[in-house]
C-alpha positions in Angstrom: 112.2 -90.7 98.3 112.6 -88.7 95.2 115.2 -89.8 92.1 117.8 -87.2 90.1 117.6 -86.5 86.9 120.5 -85.1 84.6 119.8 -83.1 82.0 122.2 -83.8 78.9 122.5 -83.0 75.4 125.1 -81.2 72.7 125.3 -77.2 73.5 122.6 -74.9 72.3 119.3 -77.3 72.6 117.7 -75.6 75.3 118.9 -77.7 78.5 119.4 -74.7 80.3 116.3 -73.2 79.7 114.1 -76.4 80.2 116.0 -76.2 83.6 115.0 -72.8 84.3 111.9 -73.8 83.6 111.2 -76.7 85.8 112.6 -75.5 88.6 111.4 -71.8 88.1 114.9 -70.3 88.6 116.9 -68.4 86.5 120.1 -70.3 88.9 121.2 -71.7 85.1 122.5 -69.0 82.6 120.7 -69.8 79.1 122.9 -67.7 77.0 123.7 -68.5 73.5 127.4 -70.1 73.4 128.7 -73.3 74.2 129.1 -74.1 77.9 127.3 -71.3 79.7 126.7 -74.2 82.3 129.9 -74.7 83.8 128.7 -76.4 87.1 125.7 -78.5 87.5 123.0 -76.5 88.7 120.7 -79.1 90.5 117.1 -77.9 91.0 114.4 -79.6 93.7 111.1 -79.9 91.8 108.0 -80.6 93.7 105.8 -83.6 91.7 102.3 -82.2 91.0 99.8 -84.7 92.2 96.1 -84.4 92.0 95.4 -87.1 94.1 97.3 -84.9 97.1 94.9 -82.4 97.2 92.0 -84.7 97.0 92.9 -86.5 100.0 94.1 -83.0 101.8 90.6 -81.6 101.1 88.7 -84.6 102.7 90.9 -84.9 105.6 91.1 -81.1 106.6 94.7 -81.1 106.3 96.5 -78.0 107.1 99.6 -78.1 104.9 100.4 -80.3 101.2 103.4 -80.9 101.0 104.3 -83.0 97.9 107.6 -85.4 97.0 110.2 -84.1 95.2 112.1 -84.6 91.8 116.0 -83.2 91.4 116.8 -81.8 88.2 120.7 -81.4 87.5 121.4 -79.1 84.7 124.7 -80.7 83.4 127.3 -78.6 81.1 126.7 -79.5 77.6 128.6 -82.4 75.9 130.6 -82.1 72.2 132.5 -84.5 70.0 135.5 -86.1 71.4 134.1 -85.7 75.5 135.1 -89.1 76.0 138.8 -88.2 75.4 138.5 -84.9 77.3 137.5 -82.2 74.5 135.2 -79.6 75.9 134.0 -80.0 79.3 134.3 -83.8 78.5 135.9 -84.9 81.6 133.5 -82.8 84.0 130.6 -83.9 82.0 131.1 -87.7 82.5 132.0 -87.4 86.2 128.5 -85.3 86.7 126.6 -87.9 84.6 127.5 -90.6 86.8 126.2 -89.2 90.1 122.6 -89.0 88.4 119.5 -91.8 88.5 118.5 -91.4 85.0 119.5 -89.7 81.9 116.9 -86.7 80.8 118.5 -86.4 76.9 117.6 -82.9 75.2 117.2 -82.8 71.8 116.8 -79.7 69.4 114.0 -80.3 67.2 113.3 -76.5 66.1 114.4 -74.3 63.3 115.8 -70.8 64.6 118.8 -68.8 62.7 119.3 -66.7 65.8 120.7 -69.6 68.0 123.9 -71.8 66.4 123.9 -75.1 66.6 127.0 -76.8 67.6 127.2 -79.1 64.4 125.9 -76.6 62.7 122.6 -78.6 61.1 119.3 -79.6 62.9 119.5 -83.1 63.0 117.9 -84.7 66.6 119.1 -88.4 65.5 122.7 -87.4 64.8 122.8 -85.1 67.8 121.4 -88.5 70.1 124.4 -90.6 68.2 127.0 -87.9 69.4 126.1 -87.6 72.8 125.4 -91.7 73.2 128.7 -92.9 71.2 130.8 -90.3 73.7 129.3 -92.0 76.6 129.8 -95.6 75.1 133.3 -94.8 74.5 133.6 -93.7 77.9 132.5 -96.8 79.3 133.8 -98.8 77.1 138.0 -97.4 77.9 136.2 -97.9 81.9 135.9 -101.9 81.5 138.7 -102.6 79.2 141.1 -100.7 81.8 139.4 -103.0 84.5 139.2 -106.1 83.1 142.4 -107.7 82.9 142.9 -107.2 87.0 139.1 -108.8 87.2 140.2 -111.7 85.1 143.0 -112.4 87.1 140.9 -112.5 90.5 138.4 -115.1 88.4 140.7 -117.6 87.5 141.9 -117.4 90.9 139.0 -118.4 92.5 136.9 -115.6 93.6 133.2 -116.0 93.6 132.6 -112.7 93.8 134.9 -111.7 90.2 133.7 -114.7 88.4 129.9 -112.9 89.0 131.2 -109.5 88.0 133.9 -110.9 85.0 130.4 -112.3 83.5 128.4 -108.9 83.9 131.5 -107.0 82.5 131.9 -109.3 79.6 127.8 -108.7 78.3 128.3 -105.3 78.7 131.5 -105.2 76.6 130.0 -107.1 74.1 127.2 -105.0 73.6 129.3 -101.6 73.4 131.7 -103.5 70.9 128.7 -103.9 68.9 128.0 -100.1 68.8 125.0 -100.4 71.7 124.1 -99.1 74.8 125.1 -101.2 77.9 121.6 -101.1 79.1 120.5 -103.7 76.1 122.7 -106.1 77.9 121.1 -106.0 81.6 121.1 -109.8 82.8 118.0 -111.2 83.9 119.9 -113.1 86.7 119.5 -111.4 90.0 123.4 -111.4 90.9 124.4 -110.7 88.1 122.0 -108.1 87.2 123.6 -106.6 91.0 126.8 -106.9 89.7 126.1 -105.0 86.2 124.9 -102.2 88.4 127.8 -101.9 90.1 129.6 -100.9 86.8 128.1 -98.0 86.8 128.4 -97.9 83.5 127.1 -94.2 81.8 124.9 -96.4 79.0 123.2 -98.3 81.6 121.5 -95.5 82.8 117.7 -94.6 82.0 116.5 -92.5 79.3 114.1 -90.1 78.2 114.5 -88.3 75.4 113.3 -84.8 75.2 112.1 -83.2 72.2 112.6 -79.2 72.7 110.3 -78.0 69.8 109.3 -74.6 68.5 105.8 -73.2 70.2 103.7 -73.9 66.8 104.7 -77.6 67.4 104.2 -77.4 71.4 101.1 -80.0 71.1 101.3 -82.1 68.4 105.2 -81.9 67.5 106.7 -82.0 64.3 108.8 -84.0 61.7 112.0 -83.8 63.7 110.1 -84.9 67.0 108.1 -87.5 65.5 112.2 -89.5 64.3 113.0 -89.1 68.1 109.6 -90.8 68.7 110.3 -93.5 66.2 114.0 -93.8 67.8 112.7 -94.5 71.1 110.2 -96.9 70.1 112.8 -99.3 68.9 114.9 -99.1 71.6 112.3 -99.8 74.3 112.8 -95.7 75.6 110.3 -93.2 76.1 110.1 -89.3 74.2 108.1 -86.4 75.6 107.6 -83.6 73.2 107.8 -80.1 74.9 108.7 -76.3 74.0 111.2 -75.0 76.4 111.0 -71.8 75.5 106.8 -72.1 76.2 107.3 -73.7 79.8 110.0 -70.5 80.5 106.8 -68.3 79.9 104.6 -70.4 81.8 107.1 -70.6 84.7 106.8 -66.9 85.4 103.0 -66.4 85.5 101.9 -65.5 88.8 98.4 -67.6 89.0 97.3 -71.1 88.3 94.5 -69.6 86.7 97.1 -67.7 84.0 98.8 -70.8 83.1 96.1 -72.5 82.2 94.8 -69.7 80.2 97.9 -69.7 78.3 98.4 -73.1 78.1 94.6 -73.8 76.5 95.7 -70.8 74.2 98.6 -73.2 72.4 96.3 -76.2 72.6 98.0 -77.9 75.7 96.0 -79.2 78.6 99.4 -79.7 81.3 102.8 -78.3 81.2 106.1 -80.4 80.1 107.2 -80.7 83.8 104.2 -83.4 84.1 105.0 -85.3 81.1 108.3 -85.2 82.3 107.6 -86.5 85.4 105.0 -89.0 84.5 107.9 -90.2 82.4 110.3 -90.3 84.6 108.2 -92.0 87.0 107.7 -94.6 84.8 111.2 -95.0 83.4 112.5 -95.5 87.0 109.7 -97.8 88.4 108.8 -95.1 91.0 105.2 -95.1 92.8 103.8 -93.0 95.2 102.2 -93.6 98.3 100.4 -90.9 101.2 100.6 -89.6 104.4 97.4 -88.0 105.4 96.3 -86.2 108.4 94.7 -82.9 110.0 98.5 -81.3 110.1 98.8 -82.7 106.9 98.7 -84.5 103.6 102.4 -85.9 102.2 103.2 -87.7 99.1 106.5 -90.4 99.3 107.8 -92.0 96.5 109.1 -95.7 96.4 110.3 -97.9 93.8 107.5 -100.3 92.6 107.9 -103.7 94.5 109.2 -102.0 97.6 107.5 -103.5 100.8 105.9 -101.9 103.6 109.0 -101.5 106.0 111.0 -100.1 103.5 108.1 -97.5 102.8 108.2 -96.6 106.5 112.1 -96.4 106.3 111.5 -93.3 103.9 109.9 -91.3 106.3 112.3 -92.2 109.2 115.0 -95.1 109.7 113.3 -96.0 112.8 110.1 -96.8 111.4 111.7 -99.0 109.2 113.8 -100.8 112.2 110.7 -101.0 114.6 108.4 -101.7 112.1 104.9 -103.9 113.4 102.1 -103.3 110.9 100.9 -100.6 108.1 97.4 -99.7 108.6 96.8 -99.3 104.6 93.6 -97.8 102.3 93.3 -97.7 98.5 93.3 -94.2 97.4 89.9 -95.1 95.6 88.6 -96.5 98.4 89.8 -93.6 100.6 88.0 -91.1 98.2 85.0 -93.2 97.8 84.4 -93.8 101.9 85.2 -89.8 102.2 88.5 -90.2 104.4 90.0 -92.6 107.3 87.3 -92.9 109.4 84.7 -94.1 106.7 87.1 -96.5 105.2 87.6 -98.1 108.9 83.9 -98.4 109.2 83.9 -100.0 105.5 86.1 -102.2 106.1 88.5 -100.8 103.5 91.3 -100.4 106.1 93.6 -103.2 106.0 96.7 -104.1 108.6 99.1 -104.8 106.6 102.9 -106.6 107.4 106.3 -106.8 106.2 105.7 -109.0 103.3 103.3 -106.6 102.1 104.2 -104.9 98.8 103.3 -101.0 98.4 100.6 -100.2 95.3 100.7 -96.8 93.6 98.4 -94.6 95.7 97.9 -96.3 99.0 97.5 -94.3 102.4 99.5 -95.6 105.0 100.0 -95.3 108.5 102.9 -97.2 110.5 102.9 -98.7 113.8 106.3 -99.0 115.0 108.0 -100.1 118.3 110.6 -97.5 119.6 
């Protein structure tokens, strides 16, 4: 499976420039005026993974197929969005459809690029966006609360669980905190909590968009954002969207490496964003490898073998018998599948097996 991340932020913070760099396309306009992105643009990005190339080389695979990551470039938000200001209603509707929020914050000075608030203050920008999301969540819950209380009082068991989850979220929001801080530990209540579909319950990755001179180490603005993320038990990544845009149009991997090395970087911002996104959403990668292709697949941490098989095809999950499984390190050390078999490193795993990151798997299933 892949996952969908919505790129959000105030106008003119670099969202569309980042989107274009990440998807290597100019589909999203990056003009210097608010709301240049009117409809959400979606880009499918291959997830880079060095392990996939290693496996393909060992197996002599003719084709390499990475897993995909979807980025959605969402129209810029302004103060009052929760009440419909600017493109508020559209923004809120679009953000409900994503799995995680990539919150781009402007951490650079540039007199040629206007700021909608008239000053550079990434913490204030973050607060503006999060406040609008919290207000939208608060309004949504308060409109649903009375009817749910009535059902709970009538003895509806499911409504009782839902109202408990709802009231946890309401308490956090009324205290000026995002709903994600109130995620219940009880599995049933946690499920009901997720079903509330709250904007501020979504995991957040802060992306600090800095100038080129700060691309390698960040700056004073990005340090403030990193401290905020640490306080919230969230994640922050420093990138320079302008640099990413330049790298994206270079023809060869060698040119890209040389360009990055010249400014003190060893990898693109895309790689850092993806790793942070995987960690944020609790995702892992397993592989299928053969002469025809080496392919990466993404599943949530804790996924069992049948569910992993189902990512390839639902019939694999329905008819699952067992999974031939080799750890990545063993596959490499034994120089492939046959070596792993000969060395006793291939395991036959059943329905309760929890997939590990890097597993090389082959599924047996009944038709």
